[in-house]
Structure formats: C-alpha cells, structure tokens
Steps between C-alpha positions, in 0.01 A plus 500: 500500500799288421407149391668265751518163333733312731544472871819567687689319774615647827844348438526715187430817698743392774779426250446831321493694830823342617651571160433871558744488793773373268416760237577793729604394851627847594163664432293210631681465833562875518125567493454223762734695729296815443184306588670372818572857607147615421350219708669632814247787498242261638655524845449874505153506351302194395305711248826627352649149495202351320503786251875454437465119467216510248658784304829308485318188379334675206794717404692173484280397209632804311856413597447148358374659177807717488728192539314332215524799271868559586583136425305487176659820370167672447463879507767606750346631824639560846410347833352838603257463210381165641455645849322815380268299274411258777471739791153660441314167475711355785410792726129461416513129582697559820255768616208260440664223701584737788139620506362141505743404774405805711129428468550141619727616784260777602205262520705248700627769740153643557349157566779400740515836672871541420465857381871575555582289194328744264761780519780238520407395150642831377791538739656252741873516559615144567879541475552460872795325671280210615386439142843531350691303766401157377710189506589479129496716188236268358272574795543876446427477128205268562351755741574786259329333201226324696226714343645496147419140414145543635471809281618300197247221558220752561585688178507181294163393645353838409647471149370152431158556667395849392749681274634239262851355492579644156309824543798702621741415212218538247426850625870578530627374165189507281323798653179301547221625718454300818170343394654386170816380669307304759290330235812391307667398826210283613489326163879435507483368857211269416704357213804443723357418842741213563806715442351786706417278799847347499665842474294645786560189708873536441496868595292443813738220607802722446332780696448264794865389479615864485291570811674225695816346359637739234392856585802650325351381172179697543609783263614242245156337517335835426713544189439138397123556522533818291690296243228231511240765427689628197602159363153351530353810334752494218457130433127551430454851372833576326664175402447377145502139615418332828602177654249214470378361830 
C-alpha cells in the first residue's frame, strides 16, 4: 500500500478538476454532450437510463485519464482506448446499481400494491405531448433529467458506503482485486476525510441545483464528478508529491 504522508484539500481537487477543462475543452465538453444524449434513455426505460448514467460516469474516469496522458505526452493512445479500457468495469458497476435499484423498487411496489410499476422499470415511454409541452426549455430538460441526479447521488452513496471511492480507479488503472482496492481506498479516505466530505457536499449541492435551477448542466456535472474521481485518485496513488493540508 502506498504510504500517504500528507493530507489533501478539496480546493486542490477542485482546482485540478477545473484545470482539466482547460487542458482539453473539446474532449471534456464533447463527452458531456454524449452523456447528455445517453441520459435521455431514462424516459424510455428507467433501468436503461440508470445503466447509461452509471456507465457514462465511470467511463468518464477513463476519459479524464486520456486527457491527462494526452497533455503529458505519455505513450500516445486514442480516445477509443480510454473508452474500451473503462467500459468493462463501468458496465459491471452499472449492472450492480441497476440491480440494487430494482430490488428497492420491487420491495416498495409490492408493499404499496403498485404492481404496475414493476414492468415500467424496464419500459415506460414518457415522450408524450403533455410531458414535452412545458412552458420553458428548462422545464423540459428538468423533467428529462429528473432521475439522473438522483442516480448520481445514489451511486456516490453506494461508492462511499460499500464499494470504496478509490476502488474503481485502482481496479481500472492498477488492476487491483476489489478486496485489495477497497482496503487501500478505505485507508486513503480515512486519511483525507475532510477533503472527501467537502467534495461530496459540493457534488450533492450541485446535484440539487441541477435538479431545480440548472438542469442543462446535469451532463457537465457527471463529467465533473468523473474528473473528481480521477484527480483525487491520482493525487494520492500516482502523484509523487501531495499538497499539505
């Protein structure tokens, strides 16, 4: 296990994450647009939408890695490499989240007697005139992405509670087994609890804002969280020096 001697600040992670936008704005915002398109699937099938949202979140970690490698002139690789490398673990994580969500929804539907909601989890076409004919574009986008920010918060809670915040990048970039990755992740989180709490608080606040005031920024928030995941991982497990708290 890497010897973590110093603690990090949330402001360091935020600055580095925002710096990634400047490093490659075309790729960063381009992937955000792709995420925005993927999130629309949630209004056809909630299961498909959750799967697409979680997959996009974790593939975004690989995209952040690609931006970093491209900027630092490391071994030249393409964006397709980043996507292909990230996709298997992202699909596994997305499938797990969909399964957990379905179990919770199934129990709630059975207890409430609302059995019709069970098949609707897999297919429910919501692109009807009454849903699309809203007063403003913001209202339409807010309705379209209403589930996405809940999915993001649920995924982050699952990560921090059971899986480990750094487990995914450790498995992705260092080929660690999950048990080993979780152990290292828990240790790193315990050493940087202040920064972690501030980061999660910031993300949760932004998710609430995206649910109400700025729904158009929901895909951008997904990519920002992906960048947070990569930057926080790199600052502890790859960086030669860290910033003193």
